[in-house]
C-alpha positions, -999 to +999 in steps of 0.1 A: -003+001-003+016+035-006+012+055+023+011+089+003+006+104-030+012+140-044-008+151-071+006+183-093-014+196-120+009+211-145+005+237-178+035+249-191+056+247-158+088+238-175+103+267-160+087+258-122+088+218-123+124+210-116+124+234-083+090+217-074+098+181-076+133+188-054+113+205-024+083+177-030+105+148-033+125+159-005+098+169+018+079+134+010+110+114+020+113+130+054+076+122+059+073+083+048+094+058+035+067+048+003+056+072-019+043+081-055+043+112-071+017+119-097+026+148-126-006+154-149+001+178-178-028+196-188-020+202-230+013+218-220+030+238-251+060+243-235+088+214-225+069+206-191+063+173-206+098+165-213+109+172-179+078+148-170+094+121-186+129+129-177+116+129-141+100+096-141+134+079-159+156+093-128+129+085-099+109+055-099+084+071-075+072+095-101+044+090-126+035+108-154+003+113-172-002+135-202-038+145-216-051+147-245-057+186-243-059+217-219-090+203-201-087+228-175-070+227-140-100+212-116-103+184-145-064+178-146-063+175-111-094+153-107-075+124-129-046+128-108-067+120-078-083+093-096-051+074-102-037+081-068-031+049-050-022+065-015-033+060+017-030+100+020-028+120-007-014+157-008-021+179-035-001+210-048+005+232-074+034+235-095+044+271-092+056+265-054+029+296-038+019+273-016+051+258+003+052+219+000+075+220+035+040+221+051+036+185+043+047+174+079+023+197+098-007+186+079+008+146+084+004+158+118-029+165+122-042+134+099-023+116+130-040+135+153-074+125+139-082+147+111-093+134+075-084+165+063-061+195+070-059+223+043-039+255+037-054+285+050-036+316+034-030+348+058-008+365+032-008+364-004+026+377-016+030+391-051-005+393-064-021+428-073-050+447-056-078+433-079-070+396-072-067+404-034-101+423-036-115+395-060-099+367-040-112+383-007-152+389-021-152+354-039-154+333-006-181+355+010-203+357-021-201+317-022-209+309+012-238+334+012-252+319-018-240+282-011-258+259+013-226+248+025-200+264+044-166+263+023-134+277+041-131+311+035-095+322+016-083+285+010-073+268-022-066+231-036-035+232-013-046+201+013-036+167+024-064+140+024-070+107+037-085+075+010-118+079+030-124+116+020-105+110-017-131+082-020-161+103-010-148+131-038-137+105-069-174+093-064-188+127-071-195+127-111-201+159-121-179+174-150-181+213-137-160+203-113-150+230-080-132+209-059-124+230-031-161+231-022-169+191-032-142+188-002-160+206+019-194+190+008-182+153+018-178+164+053-158+150+077-131+163+101-115+191+085-090+215+097-070+244+090-028+249+084-021+287+084+006+298+059+013+326+040+012+324+002+043+329-022+048+346-052+050+327-081+093+313-083+082+315-125+060+317-151+029+340-151-009+329-136-030+299-154-061+320-142-065+354-158-097+371-155-116+355-182-107+318-163-116+334-126-151+345-134-157+310-157-140+292-118-168+316-104-196+306-126-189+270-118-186+270-084-219+293-080-239+268-101-221+236-083-232+246-046-261+266-049-298+274-065-301+304-048-298+327-080-328+310-095-347+318-060-332+355-065-347+353-097-381+344-086-379+370-058-369+403-083-395+384-108-423+390-082-412+422-070-415+435-106-445+418-105-464+437-076-445+471-093-459+461-127-497+460-109-492+493-089-485+511-122-515+493-136-536+507-109-522+541-111-532+543-148-564+528-145-572+554-114-556+585-136-577+576-166-612+579-145-600+609-129-589+625-158-553+623-157-532+616-187-499+598-192-470+620-193-434+613-199-420+588-231-386+590-216-395+577-181-417+555-200-389+541-221-365+536-187-387+513-176-391+495-205-354+491-211-351+482-171-376+453-170-365+440-202-329+440-191-339+419-162-355+392-183-326+389-203-305+386-168-332+361-159-328+340-188-292+340-184-294+326-149-318+298-161-297+293-190-261+286-171-278+260-149-297+246-182-263+244-206-252+225-171-277+198-166-271+195-206-236+189-204-241+168-175-265+143-194-242+137-224-221+119-200-186+126-220-155+113-203-141+136-178-110+135-190-088+113-217-052+106-214-026+102-245+002+090-227+017+074-194+050+070-184+064+057-147+049+029-130+027+026-102+044+018-069+031-010-053+053-020-028+040-019+009 
């Protein structure tokens, strides 16, 4: 039985991967005698896969999986989680913003009875004002919408045991928000505070467009409150419309005349915009239902390297 699996999704990480592997291997050896490192190449266009193949040749504990195209960070991570053999699984990105040296503290937390030890960011170095503000607001907004409590200021950086991993792997959805999925399954989860560091090389794989798409996935995966809010807005505007009709009818019988085409057009445009917004919210949920119903594979592997660690 493998004692520890380390899952590292990679997308164009040729500059940072050698340092990441060096530090991860060092800390894994300090914690356990039997480990595996699973490197997921998520359709990289640089030399990431060549580096992964070289690492597999140099270290029998390293395995590489190459996806057939870029499926996205959460899908690549899911591929690694489904391949992991360890009794405990350590999730970390290749950019070293999350320090692998936190693994011993996480292992200790699981030894003391926790099922999940997740990293909680107390500071974020090297990130601009916009990223800090949006990250701060995102977790508070998603928790306001969601029916479950998702830990604030956390990412996918965590250590989980096999029981939790099996529960998450059994969840079939294709639009995946893994930190929410880990929160949803429950069990005993404890935070490990740390200072998030600046990337050692490369650039963020989450530009504004990707962040917005990720936020929409998080909201639609763990909340139907936007639909309820849509119903509430529709009800409010229905009441306002009835009051407007009542005002016009009373004015007609009292001899008043309707005035103001400008104000009328403003009201029409507001109502039309609201209708399109509500249709967009409903359409987003319907589109995700359509994707789920197609039942396509979550990911496709095009190449593997390394061997599975099976020793006890």
